[in-house]
C-alpha positions in Angstrom: 87.9 90.8 84.9 89.2 92.6 88.0 92.2 93.7 86.3 90.3 95.1 83.4 88.0 97.1 86.0 91.1 98.4 87.7 92.5 99.7 84.4 89.3 101.4 83.5 88.8 103.0 86.9 92.4 104.0 87.2 92.3 105.7 83.7 89.1 107.6 84.8 90.6 108.7 88.0 93.8 109.9 86.3 91.8 111.7 83.7 89.6 113.4 86.3 92.7 114.5 88.3 94.4 115.8 85.1 91.2 117.8 84.3 90.9 119.2 87.9 94.6 120.3 87.7 94.0 121.9 84.3 91.1 123.8 85.9 93.5 125.2 88.6 92.7 122.8 91.5 95.7 122.4 93.9 97.1 118.9 94.5 95.9 118.8 98.1 92.4 119.7 97.0 92.4 117.0 94.3 93.7 114.5 96.8 91.1 115.2 99.3 88.4 114.6 96.7 90.1 111.5 95.4 91.0 110.0 98.8 94.8 110.2 98.0 97.7 112.2 99.5 98.8 115.1 97.5 102.1 113.3 96.8 100.2 110.3 95.4 98.3 112.8 93.1 101.6 114.4 92.0 103.1 110.9 91.2 100.0 109.8 89.2 99.8 113.0 87.2 103.4 112.8 86.4 103.3 109.2 85.4 100.2 109.9 83.2 101.8 112.9 81.5 104.9 110.7 80.6 102.7 108.1 78.8 102.2 108.4 75.1 98.8 110.1 74.4 98.6 111.3 78.0 97.7 114.7 79.1 100.5 117.4 78.7 
C-alpha cells in the first residue's frame, strides 16, 4: 500500500513541478515550494520528460 501511495504522490509532484516550469517558474522557486534542491528538481523533471507519455 505504501508503495502505491508513493507512486501516486511522486507522479503528482512531478506533474506539478512540470506545470510550474511550463508557466515560467525557475528551478530554485519550484524547489523551495516542493522542499527540494533545484538540482533535485532538474533531475526529476529530466527523468519525467524522458519517460513515454511524460511532459515534453
